[in-house]
One Martini backbone bead per residue (centre of mass of N, CA, C, O) as a GRO file, in nm:
protein
   65
    1MET     BB    1  12.338   9.265   7.688
    2GLN     BB    2  12.232   8.934   7.705
    3LEU     BB    3  11.889   8.823   7.672
    4ILE     BB    4  11.602   8.633   7.780
    5ILE     BB    5  11.278   8.741   7.666
    6ASN     BB    6  11.022   8.557   7.649
    7GLY     BB    7  11.220   8.365   7.450
    8GLU     BB    8  11.394   8.621   7.353
    9ALA     BB    9  11.657   8.759   7.212
   10GLN     BB   10  11.835   9.035   7.374
   11THR     BB   11  11.958   9.366   7.377
   12THR     BB   12  12.108   9.552   7.657
   13ALA     BB   13  12.190   9.819   7.903
   14ALA     BB   14  12.072   9.695   8.131
   15THR     BB   15  12.135   9.608   8.494
   16THR     BB   16  11.837   9.604   8.582
   17LEU     BB   17  11.515   9.518   8.604
   18LEU     BB   18  11.398   9.805   8.613
   19GLN     BB   19  11.544   9.910   8.359
   20LEU     BB   20  11.425   9.704   8.166
   21LEU     BB   21  11.126   9.776   8.200
   22ALA     BB   22  11.159  10.069   8.103
   23ALA     BB   23  11.282  10.003   7.819
   24LEU     BB   24  11.005   9.819   7.755
   25ASP     BB   25  10.744   9.972   7.872
   26TYR     BB   26  10.695   9.868   8.163
   27GLU     BB   27  10.407   9.911   8.373
   28GLY     BB   28  10.330   9.859   8.694
   29ASP     BB   29  10.205   9.645   8.961
   30TRP     BB   30  10.099   9.384   8.768
   31LEU     BB   31  10.366   9.253   8.753
   32ALA     BB   32  10.550   8.962   8.666
   33THR     BB   33  10.877   8.844   8.778
   34ALA     BB   34  11.154   8.652   8.631
   35VAL     BB   35  11.478   8.499   8.713
   36ASN     BB   36  11.565   8.201   8.643
   37GLY     BB   37  11.278   8.108   8.793
   38GLU     BB   38  11.279   8.362   8.990
   39LEU     BB   39  11.113   8.555   9.184
   40VAL     BB   40  11.060   8.916   9.155
   41HIS     BB   41  10.996   9.161   9.347
   42ARG     BB   42  10.910   9.479   9.316
   43GLU     BB   43  11.107   9.592   9.550
   44ASP     BB   44  11.371   9.433   9.397
   45ARG     BB   45  11.425   9.540   9.098
   46GLY     BB   46  11.647   9.771   9.153
   47GLU     BB   47  11.861   9.540   9.280
   48HIS     BB   48  11.846   9.347   9.037
   49MET     BB   49  12.092   9.195   8.881
   50LEU     BB   50  12.217   9.145   8.565
   51ASN     BB   51  12.303   8.883   8.330
   52ASP     BB   52  12.424   8.717   8.102
   53TYR     BB   53  12.167   8.507   7.988
   54ASP     BB   54  11.927   8.573   8.119
   55ARG     BB   55  11.598   8.469   8.223
   56ILE     BB   56  11.310   8.648   8.132
   57GLU     BB   57  10.992   8.700   8.293
   58ILE     BB   58  10.691   8.865   8.167
   59LEU     BB   59  10.384   8.938   8.329
   60THR     BB   60  10.049   9.013   8.225
   61PRO     BB   61   9.746   9.107   8.247
   62MET     BB   62   9.425   8.995   8.133
   63GLN     BB   63   9.146   9.073   7.957
   64GLY     BB   64   8.832   8.906   7.995
   65GLY     BB   65   8.604   8.602   7.925
   0.00000   0.00000   0.00000
């Protein structure tokens, strides 16, 4: 499946957002995720099916000052 992840085209075998996050080694409760501009809550990631050319945004918190 072809996806646009944080602005970059990538190919993946993942079919759900949760599978995609695992394949990309994203872990933790502090992630924010959106598919095609719509926020996907943490509890819904395992059920959110992906489609070819979906635009995925994955945001992680940054530390610093």
